[in-house]
LUMPAZA-909728 format. One line per 2 residues: number of its first residue (from 1); their letters; for each residue x, y, z of C-alpha. Coordinates in nm, 3 decimals, always signed. Layout:
% residues N
NUM> A> X Y Z | ... .
//
This chain:
% residues 92
1> XX> +1.196 +1.706 -0.182 | +0.880 +1.553 -0.039 .
3> XX> +0.566 +1.522 -0.246 | +0.196 +1.513 -0.168 .
5> XX> -0.014 +1.244 -0.334 | -0.394 +1.273 -0.336 .
7> XX> -0.616 +0.976 -0.418 | -0.979 +1.015 -0.520 .
9> XX> -1.154 +0.677 -0.540 | -1.488 +0.656 -0.721 .
11> XX> -1.630 +0.558 -0.383 | -1.463 +0.440 -0.065 .
13> XX> -1.625 +0.316 +0.254 | -1.469 +0.278 +0.595 .
15> XX> -1.498 -0.100 +0.565 | -1.312 -0.101 +0.231 .
17> XX> -1.042 +0.129 +0.368 | -1.002 -0.091 +0.677 .
19> XX> -0.976 -0.403 +0.461 | -0.696 -0.250 +0.251 .
21> XX> -0.511 -0.152 +0.569 | -0.559 -0.502 +0.712 .
23> XX> -0.419 -0.664 +0.397 | -0.123 -0.427 +0.379 .
25> XX> -0.042 -0.494 +0.745 | -0.073 -0.871 +0.718 .
27> XX> +0.150 -0.873 +0.406 | +0.414 -0.665 +0.587 .
29> XX> +0.374 -0.369 +0.351 | +0.260 -0.116 +0.613 .
31> XX> +0.402 +0.131 +0.686 | +0.603 +0.151 +0.363 .
33> XX> +0.949 +0.302 +0.337 | +0.932 +0.669 +0.248 .
35> XX> +0.579 +0.735 +0.369 | +0.596 +1.041 +0.592 .
37> XX> +0.227 +1.108 +0.654 | -0.103 +0.936 +0.571 .
39> XX> -0.455 +1.066 +0.623 | -0.795 +0.928 +0.525 .
41> XX> -1.078 +1.182 +0.536 | -1.426 +1.262 +0.412 .
43> XX> -1.771 +1.120 +0.449 | -1.870 +0.753 +0.453 .
45> XX> -1.878 +0.617 +0.098 | -1.676 +0.912 -0.034 .
47> XX> -1.352 +0.883 +0.165 | -1.030 +1.024 +0.015 .
49> XX> -0.664 +0.962 +0.099 | -0.370 +1.203 +0.099 .
51> XX> -0.010 +1.109 +0.172 | +0.325 +1.280 +0.195 .
53> XX> +0.613 +1.078 +0.049 | +0.988 +1.131 +0.078 .
55> XX> +1.037 +1.044 -0.291 | +0.852 +0.942 -0.604 .
57> XX> +1.062 +0.623 -0.631 | +0.945 +0.509 -0.286 .
59> XX> +0.584 +0.589 -0.375 | +0.612 +0.395 -0.703 .
61> XX> +0.763 +0.093 -0.524 | +0.475 +0.092 -0.276 .
63> XX> +0.225 +0.124 -0.561 | +0.335 -0.218 -0.684 .
65> XX> +0.212 -0.360 -0.353 | -0.096 -0.140 -0.319 .
67> XX> -0.259 -0.163 -0.663 | -0.326 -0.540 -0.658 .
69> XX> -0.486 -0.504 -0.314 | -0.708 -0.218 -0.433 .
71> XX> -0.817 -0.437 -0.726 | -0.892 -0.732 -0.497 .
73> XX> -1.103 -0.516 -0.266 | -1.281 -0.359 -0.565 .
75> XX> -1.162 -0.001 -0.519 | -1.138 +0.200 -0.839 .
77> XX> -0.981 +0.543 -0.871 | -1.190 +0.810 -1.045 .
79> XX> -0.867 +0.959 -1.184 | -0.493 +0.900 -1.151 .
81> XX> -0.339 +1.019 -0.824 | -0.254 +1.387 -0.812 .
83> XX> +0.112 +1.472 -0.736 | +0.217 +1.803 -0.581 .
85> XX> +0.559 +1.916 -0.464 | +0.567 +2.002 -0.094 .
87> XX> +0.700 +2.353 -0.038 | +0.696 +2.339 +0.343 .
89> XX> +0.615 +2.074 +0.600 | +0.600 +2.140 +0.975 .
91> XX> +0.517 +1.907 +1.260 | +0.381 +2.042 +1.587 .
//
């Protein structure tokens, strides 16, 4: 069953988000196995990220690559990611 993961950084700018994406791409970590959907949304300085993952194991494996990059860029989460089971997912 897929799961939704919601991240709420203390603050996140477009430049910080773009830098994380750049580092993930250049390290060959993007897109990770198991990531079904990724969206970054919100206002500048308060961006949030939500993702749909095929499994918790795949998310946890990616977290080992992501967390050091977040630390390097200086992004801190205001709370641990929120995990929700996906009941239905449709693509149009």
